C-alpha positions in Angstrom: 50.5 -78.7 17.6 53.1 -76.3 18.8 56.7 -77.2 19.1 58.4 -75.4 22.1 61.8 -75.4 23.6 62.9 -74.3 26.8 66.2 -71.7 25.9 68.4 -69.7 28.0 71.4 -67.3 27.9 74.2 -66.4 30.2 76.1 -63.7 31.2 76.8 -60.6 29.0 74.5 -62.4 26.0 71.6 -61.1 28.1 72.4 -57.5 26.8 70.8 -58.3 23.6 67.4 -59.7 25.2 64.7 -57.7 26.5 64.4 -56.8 30.0 61.4 -59.5 30.9 63.5 -62.4 29.6 66.9 -61.9 30.5 68.6 -64.4 33.0 65.7 -66.6 33.1 64.5 -69.8 30.8 62.7 -68.6 27.8 59.6 -70.9 26.4 60.0 -70.4 22.6 58.0 -71.8 19.6 60.0 -73.0 17.0 59.1 -74.0 13.2 59.6 -77.4 11.6 63.4 -77.7 10.7 64.1 -74.6 12.3 67.7 -74.8 13.3 69.3 -73.3 16.8 71.1 -70.4 15.2 68.0 -69.3 13.6 66.0 -69.6 17.1 68.9 -67.5 18.9 69.2 -64.9 16.2 65.6 -64.7 16.1 65.5 -63.8 19.7 68.2 -61.0 18.9 71.4 -62.7 19.9 74.2 -62.5 17.2 75.8 -65.5 16.7 79.0 -64.0 16.5 79.2 -63.5 20.3 78.3 -67.4 20.9 81.0 -69.9 21.8 79.0 -72.9 23.1 75.5 -74.2 22.8 74.4 -77.1 24.9 71.3 -79.2 24.1 69.8 -81.4 26.7 73.5 -81.2 28.1 75.3 -82.0 25.0 77.4 -79.5 22.9 75.9 -78.9 19.3 76.6 -76.9 16.3 74.6 -74.2 15.1 73.3 -76.3 12.3 71.4 -78.5 14.9 67.5 -78.8 13.9 65.7 -78.2 17.1 63.5 -80.9 18.6 60.3 -80.4 20.8 61.1 -79.6 24.5 64.7 -79.4 24.0 66.5 -77.6 26.8 69.0 -75.1 25.2 71.9 -73.2 26.9 73.6 -70.6 25.1 76.9 -69.3 26.4 79.2 -66.4 25.4 83.0 -66.3 24.6 84.8 -68.0 27.2 88.2 -66.6 28.5 89.3 -68.7 31.4 87.3 -72.1 30.9 88.8 -74.8 28.8 85.9 -75.8 26.4 88.4 -77.5 23.8 86.8 -80.9 24.2 83.4 -79.5 23.0 81.8 -78.2 20.0 83.7 -74.7 19.5 80.8 -72.4 17.4 83.7 -69.7 16.6 87.1 -70.1 14.9 90.3 -70.1 17.1 91.0 -66.4 17.8 92.8 -64.3 15.3 96.8 -64.5 15.7 96.9 -61.0 15.3 94.3 -58.4 16.6 93.1 -56.5 13.9 89.8 -54.5 13.9 87.4 -53.0 11.3 84.8 -50.3 12.9 81.5 -49.0 11.7 80.8 -45.7 10.7 79.7 -44.7 14.3 82.8 -45.4 16.1 85.4 -42.8 14.7 86.5 -41.9 18.3 87.2 -45.6 19.2 88.9 -45.8 15.9 91.2 -43.0 17.0 92.0 -44.4 20.5 92.8 -47.8 19.2 95.1 -46.7 16.5 96.8 -44.4 19.7 97.3 -47.8 21.3 99.4 -49.4 18.5 96.1 -51.5 17.3 95.6 -52.2 13.4 91.9 -50.6 12.9 90.4 -50.0 9.6 87.7 -47.4 9.4 86.2 -45.4 7.1 82.8 -43.1 7.3 81.3 -44.2 4.4 81.4 -48.2 4.7 78.0 -50.1 4.0 77.3 -53.1 6.2 78.2 -55.6 3.4 81.6 -53.9 2.7 82.6 -54.0 6.6 81.8 -58.0 6.6 83.6 -58.5 3.1 86.8 -56.6 4.6 86.7 -58.6 7.9 86.6 -61.8 6.6 89.1 -61.2 3.8 91.5 -59.4 6.2 90.8 -61.2 8.9 89.5 -58.4 11.2 87.3 -58.2 14.1 84.1 -56.0 13.6 83.4 -53.8 16.3 80.0 -52.3 16.0 77.0 -50.8 17.4 74.7 -52.2 14.6 73.6 -55.6 15.7 72.2 -56.3 11.9 76.1 -56.7 11.0 76.8 -59.3 13.5 73.7 -61.2 12.3 75.2 -61.9 8.8 75.9 -65.6 8.3 79.8 -64.8 7.3 80.9 -63.0 10.0 83.3 -65.1 12.3 84.6 -62.5 14.5 82.7 -59.8 16.0 81.7 -57.9 19.0 78.8 -55.3 19.7 79.9 -52.4 21.6 77.4 -51.7 24.5 78.4 -48.2 25.6 77.8 -44.9 23.8 80.8 -43.2 25.5 84.1 -43.4 23.1 86.3 -43.9 26.5 83.8 -46.6 27.9 83.9 -48.2 24.4 87.8 -48.5 24.6 87.8 -50.4 28.0 85.3 -52.5 26.7 87.5 -53.5 24.0 90.5 -53.9 25.9 88.7 -56.0 28.7 86.9 -58.1 25.8 90.0 -59.0 24.0 92.4 -59.1 27.0 94.4 -56.3 25.0 96.3 -55.0 28.4 99.7 -56.7 27.5 99.2 -55.7 23.8 99.8 -51.8 23.9 102.2 -50.2 21.4 101.5 -46.5 22.0 102.0 -44.0 18.9 103.2 -46.8 16.8 100.4 -46.4 14.7 98.9 -43.3 12.7 95.4 -41.9 14.6 94.8 -40.4 11.1 95.3 -43.1 8.6 96.2 -46.4 10.6 100.1 -46.4 8.7 102.8 -47.3 10.8 104.7 -44.3 12.3 108.5 -44.5 12.7 111.1 -42.2 13.7 112.8 -39.9 11.2 115.9 -37.5 11.0 114.7 -33.5 11.4 116.6 -32.8 8.3 114.5 -35.0 6.0 111.1 -33.4 7.6 112.2 -29.8 7.8 110.5 -28.5 5.1 107.2 -29.7 6.7 107.7 -28.1 9.8 106.5 -24.4 11.3 109.1 -22.2 12.8 108.2 -22.9 16.4 108.1 -26.6 15.8 111.6 -26.0 14.3 113.2 -24.4 17.0 112.0 -26.1 20.1 111.8 -29.7 19.3 114.4 -32.1 17.6 112.9 -35.9 17.6 110.2 -36.5 15.2 108.3 -39.5 13.9 106.4 -39.7 10.4 103.7 -42.0 9.1 105.0 -44.4 6.2 101.6 -43.8 4.3 100.3 -40.7 4.9 103.5 -38.6 5.7 101.7 -36.9 8.7 104.8 -35.9 11.1 104.8 -36.2 14.9 106.6 -34.7 17.5 106.2 -34.6 21.4 104.9 -31.5 21.9 101.7 -30.6 24.1 99.3 -32.8 22.1 101.8 -35.6 22.6 101.6 -35.3 26.2 97.8 -35.1 26.5 97.8 -38.5 24.7 100.1 -40.0 27.3 98.1 -38.7 30.0 94.9 -40.5 28.2 96.6 -43.6 27.9 97.4 -43.4 31.3 94.1 -42.5 32.6 92.3 -45.2 30.5 95.1 -48.1 31.3 96.6 -47.2 34.6 100.1 -47.4 32.6 
């Protein structure tokens, strides 16, 4: 005897579904003792993007065992609606917004660091390493790989939809409400270390002759010791930030 449920996904969760089953009720055949989390991820939606599940109108956790003819509604993270009295499926938002990115998001990493966000990135990280660092350092995973977000240990994560790095930055800004948290040039774009102003005399030996002549204000990364100054590259970054943020 077949056991079936009706399940529907709302808003951006439809991005994970095949086109023919988006924004509609799906008839899903489940196995004995299957949890609602297993069914959701079998359909392609990672648990890290879900904030609320209603079964027959009542909120449930990921460990809920499906029953024949259940009607399941699945919702993404809520930004404006208060669901505090219901069963939250994700931990509370992290107090400090910190990211870890997969190997496909090198340009996005640079942009996030440019805006001052603590962003961990290496181009040789395996998926299990990303998950381990995310959990231990309380970092939000940003990824183009859905498989990472289906790992049961993941608590905070977001699947990047766009393949364009500038559009990816806008996605992250909007998804995590970062518009008022920018600290431009606070972090080194190369290593993620903090940048501080330094005396010209302290780093003069690291400068080329023209830089010594034409510039007097300098900054240096605490970690990799890279030196920054307000030259053409600095102006280009300022223009880029204005283009993306309107600020």
